[in-house]
TIRO-2110 file (N, C-alpha, C; in Angstrom, 1 decimal):
// TIRO-2110
164.4, 80.1, 230.9, N, 1, A
164.3, 79.6, 232.2, CA, 1, A
164.5, 78.1, 232.2, C, 1, A
165.4, 77.5, 233.0, N, 2, A
165.6, 76.0, 232.9, CA, 2, A
164.4, 75.3, 233.6, C, 2, A
164.2, 74.1, 233.0, N, 3, A
163.1, 73.2, 233.5, CA, 3, A
163.5, 72.6, 234.8, C, 3, A
162.5, 72.1, 235.6, N, 4, A
162.8, 71.4, 236.9, CA, 4, A
163.4, 70.1, 236.6, C, 4, A
164.3, 69.6, 237.4, N, 5, A
164.8, 68.3, 237.3, CA, 5, A
163.8, 67.3, 237.7, C, 5, A
163.7, 66.2, 236.9, N, 6, A
162.7, 65.2, 237.3, CA, 6, A
163.2, 64.4, 238.5, C, 6, A
162.2, 63.9, 239.3, N, 7, A
162.6, 63.0, 240.4, CA, 7, A
163.0, 61.7, 239.9, C, 7, A
163.8, 61.0, 240.6, N, 8, A
164.3, 59.7, 240.2, CA, 8, A
163.3, 58.6, 240.0, C, 8, A
162.3, 58.6, 240.9, N, 9, A
161.3, 57.5, 240.8, CA, 9, A
160.0, 58.0, 240.1, C, 9, A
159.3, 57.0, 239.6, N, 10, A
158.0, 57.3, 238.9, CA, 10, A
156.9, 56.7, 239.7, C, 10, A
155.7, 57.2, 239.5, N, 11, A
154.5, 56.7, 240.2, CA, 11, A
154.1, 55.4, 239.6, C, 11, A
153.7, 54.4, 240.4, N, 12, A
153.2, 53.1, 239.9, CA, 12, A
151.7, 53.2, 239.9, C, 12, A
151.1, 52.9, 238.8, N, 13, A
149.6, 52.9, 238.8, CA, 13, A
149.0, 51.6, 239.1, C, 13, A
147.9, 51.6, 239.8, N, 14, A
147.1, 50.4, 240.2, CA, 14, A
146.3, 50.0, 239.0, C, 14, A
146.3, 48.7, 238.8, N, 15, A
145.3, 48.1, 237.8, CA, 15, A
144.0, 48.0, 238.5, C, 15, A
143.0, 48.8, 238.1, N, 16, A
141.8, 48.9, 238.8, CA, 16, A
140.9, 47.6, 238.9, C, 16, A
140.9, 46.9, 237.8, N, 17, A
140.2, 45.6, 237.8, CA, 17, A
140.7, 44.6, 238.8, C, 17, A
142.0, 44.6, 239.0, N, 18, A
142.7, 43.7, 239.9, CA, 18, A
142.3, 44.2, 241.4, C, 18, A
142.4, 45.5, 241.6, N, 19, A
142.1, 45.9, 242.9, CA, 19, A
140.6, 45.7, 243.4, C, 19, A
139.7, 45.6, 242.4, N, 20, A
138.3, 45.4, 242.7, CA, 20, A
138.0, 43.9, 242.9, C, 20, A
138.8, 43.0, 242.3, N, 21, A
138.6, 41.6, 242.4, CA, 21, A
139.3, 40.8, 243.5, C, 21, A
140.4, 41.4, 244.0, N, 22, A
141.2, 40.7, 245.0, CA, 22, A
141.3, 41.5, 246.2, C, 22, A
141.4, 40.8, 247.4, N, 23, A
141.6, 41.5, 248.7, CA, 23, A
142.7, 40.8, 249.4, C, 23, A
143.4, 41.5, 250.3, N, 24, A
144.4, 40.9, 251.1, CA, 24, A
144.0, 40.9, 252.5, C, 24, A
144.1, 39.7, 253.2, N, 25, A
143.6, 39.6, 254.5, CA, 25, A
144.7, 40.1, 255.5, C, 25, A
144.4, 40.2, 256.7, N, 26, A
145.3, 40.7, 257.7, CA, 26, A
146.5, 39.8, 257.9, C, 26, A
146.3, 38.5, 257.7, N, 27, A
147.4, 37.5, 257.8, CA, 27, A
148.3, 37.5, 256.5, C, 27, A
147.8, 38.2, 255.5, N, 28, A
148.6, 38.2, 254.2, CA, 28, A
148.1, 37.3, 253.1, C, 28, A
147.0, 36.6, 253.3, N, 29, A
146.4, 35.7, 252.3, CA, 29, A
145.7, 36.6, 251.2, C, 29, A
145.9, 36.1, 250.0, N, 30, A
145.2, 36.8, 248.9, CA, 30, A
143.9, 36.1, 248.6, C, 30, A
142.8, 36.8, 248.7, N, 31, A
141.5, 36.3, 248.5, CA, 31, A
140.9, 36.8, 247.2, C, 31, A
140.1, 35.9, 246.5, N, 32, A
139.4, 36.3, 245.3, CA, 32, A
137.9, 36.1, 245.4, C, 32, A
137.1, 36.9, 244.6, N, 33, A
135.7, 36.7, 244.6, CA, 33, A
135.3, 35.7, 243.5, C, 33, A
134.1, 35.2, 243.6, N, 34, A
133.7, 34.2, 242.6, CA, 34, A
133.0, 35.0, 241.5, C, 34, A
133.1, 34.4, 240.3, N, 35, A
132.4, 34.9, 239.1, CA, 35, A
131.0, 34.3, 239.0, C, 35, A
130.2, 34.9, 238.1, N, 36, A
128.9, 34.3, 237.8, CA, 36, A
127.8, 34.8, 238.7, C, 36, A
128.0, 36.0, 239.3, N, 37, A
127.0, 36.4, 240.3, CA, 37, A
126.0, 37.4, 239.7, C, 37, A
126.2, 37.9, 238.5, N, 38, A
125.4, 39.0, 238.0, CA, 38, A
124.1, 38.6, 237.3, C, 38, A
124.2, 37.8, 236.3, N, 39, A
123.0, 37.5, 235.5, CA, 39, A
122.9, 36.0, 235.2, C, 39, A
121.8, 35.6, 234.6, N, 40, A
121.5, 34.2, 234.2, CA, 40, A
121.5, 33.3, 235.5, C, 40, A
120.8, 33.8, 236.5, N, 41, A
120.8, 33.0, 237.8, CA, 41, A
119.4, 32.5, 238.2, C, 41, A
118.5, 32.6, 237.3, N, 42, A
117.1, 32.2, 237.7, CA, 42, A
117.0, 30.7, 237.9, C, 42, A
117.7, 29.9, 237.1, N, 43, A
117.6, 28.5, 237.3, CA, 43, A
118.5, 27.9, 238.4, C, 43, A
119.4, 28.8, 238.9, N, 44, A
120.3, 28.3, 239.9, CA, 44, A
119.7, 28.2, 241.3, C, 44, A
120.0, 27.2, 242.0, N, 45, A
119.4, 26.9, 243.3, CA, 45, A
119.9, 28.0, 244.3, C, 45, A
119.1, 28.2, 245.4, N, 46, A
119.4, 29.2, 246.4, CA, 46, A
120.7, 28.9, 247.1, C, 46, A
121.0, 27.6, 247.3, N, 47, A
122.2, 27.2, 248.0, CA, 47, A
123.5, 27.6, 247.1, C, 47, A
123.4, 27.4, 245.9, N, 48, A
124.5, 27.7, 245.0, CA, 48, A
124.7, 29.3, 244.9, C, 48, A
123.5, 30.0, 244.9, N, 49, A
123.6, 31.5, 244.9, CA, 49, A
124.3, 32.0, 246.2, C, 49, A
124.0, 31.3, 247.3, N, 50, A
124.5, 31.7, 248.5, CA, 50, A
126.1, 31.5, 248.6, C, 50, A
126.5, 30.4, 247.9, N, 51, A
127.9, 30.1, 247.8, CA, 51, A
128.7, 31.1, 247.0, C, 51, A
128.0, 31.8, 246.1, N, 52, A
128.7, 32.8, 245.3, CA, 52, A
129.3, 33.9, 246.1, C, 52, A
128.7, 34.2, 247.3, N, 53, A
129.1, 35.3, 248.1, CA, 53, A
130.5, 35.1, 248.8, C, 53, A
130.9, 33.9, 248.9, N, 54, A
132.1, 33.6, 249.7, CA, 54, A
133.4, 34.0, 248.8, C, 54, A
134.4, 34.2, 249.6, N, 55, A
135.7, 34.5, 248.9, CA, 55, A
136.6, 33.3, 249.1, C, 55, A
137.5, 33.1, 248.1, N, 56, A
138.3, 31.9, 248.1, CA, 56, A
139.8, 32.3, 248.1, C, 56, A
140.7, 31.7, 248.8, N, 57, A
142.1, 32.0, 248.8, CA, 57, A
142.7, 31.7, 247.4, C, 57, A
143.6, 32.5, 246.9, N, 58, A
144.2, 32.3, 245.6, CA, 58, A
145.4, 31.4, 245.8, C, 58, A
145.4, 30.3, 245.0, N, 59, A
146.5, 29.3, 245.1, CA, 59, A
147.3, 29.5, 243.8, C, 59, A
148.6, 29.3, 243.9, N, 60, A
149.5, 29.4, 242.8, CA, 60, A
150.4, 30.6, 242.9, C, 60, A
151.7, 30.3, 243.0, N, 61, A
152.7, 31.3, 243.3, CA, 61, A
152.8, 32.3, 242.1, C, 61, A
152.7, 31.8, 240.9, N, 62, A
152.8, 32.7, 239.7, CA, 62, A
151.6, 33.7, 239.6, C, 62, A
150.4, 33.2, 240.0, N, 63, A
149.3, 34.1, 239.9, CA, 63, A
149.4, 35.2, 241.0, C, 63, A
149.8, 34.8, 242.2, N, 64, A
149.9, 35.7, 243.3, CA, 64, A
151.0, 36.8, 242.9, C, 64, A
152.0, 36.4, 242.3, N, 65, A
153.1, 37.3, 241.8, CA, 65, A
152.6, 38.3, 240.8, C, 65, A
151.7, 37.8, 239.9, N, 66, A
151.2, 38.7, 238.8, CA, 66, A
150.2, 39.7, 239.4, C, 66, A
149.4, 39.2, 240.4, N, 67, A
148.4, 40.1, 241.0, CA, 67, A
149.1, 41.2, 241.8, C, 67, A
150.2, 40.9, 242.5, N, 68, A
150.9, 41.9, 243.3, CA, 68, A
151.7, 42.8, 242.4, C, 68, A
152.0, 42.4, 241.2, N, 69, A
152.7, 43.3, 240.2, CA, 69, A
151.6, 44.3, 239.7, C, 69, A
150.4, 43.8, 239.4, N, 70, A
149.4, 44.7, 238.9, CA, 70, A
148.8, 45.7, 239.9, C, 70, A
148.9, 45.3, 241.2, N, 71, A
148.4, 46.1, 242.3, CA, 71, A
149.5, 46.4, 243.3, C, 71, A
150.5, 47.3, 243.0, N, 72, A
151.6, 47.5, 243.8, CA, 72, A
151.3, 48.1, 245.2, C, 72, A
150.2, 48.8, 245.3, N, 73, A
149.9, 49.5, 246.5, CA, 73, A
149.1, 48.5, 247.5, C, 73, A
148.9, 47.3, 247.1, N, 74, A
148.3, 46.3, 248.0, CA, 74, A
149.3, 45.9, 249.1, C, 74, A
149.1, 46.3, 250.3, N, 75, A
150.1, 46.1, 251.3, CA, 75, A
150.1, 44.7, 251.9, C, 75, A
151.2, 44.2, 252.3, N, 76, A
151.3, 42.9, 252.9, CA, 76, A
151.2, 43.0, 254.4, C, 76, A
END
């Protein structure tokens, strides 16, 4: 019995670490979370710890291009 013919396209897999670290806003801006939120924070001031929760827009065309390649299902 002959095998099924393969479809022309293949599935693109999402890089899970990238999808967890970066978000795309409604206007199309790529936002990143800050690092250093998990441990060794006892000596850090409350103000600094509060600033860790904010997200920052990603700057740099080459980095944005790399992130979009790693996460192809991230819609614009």
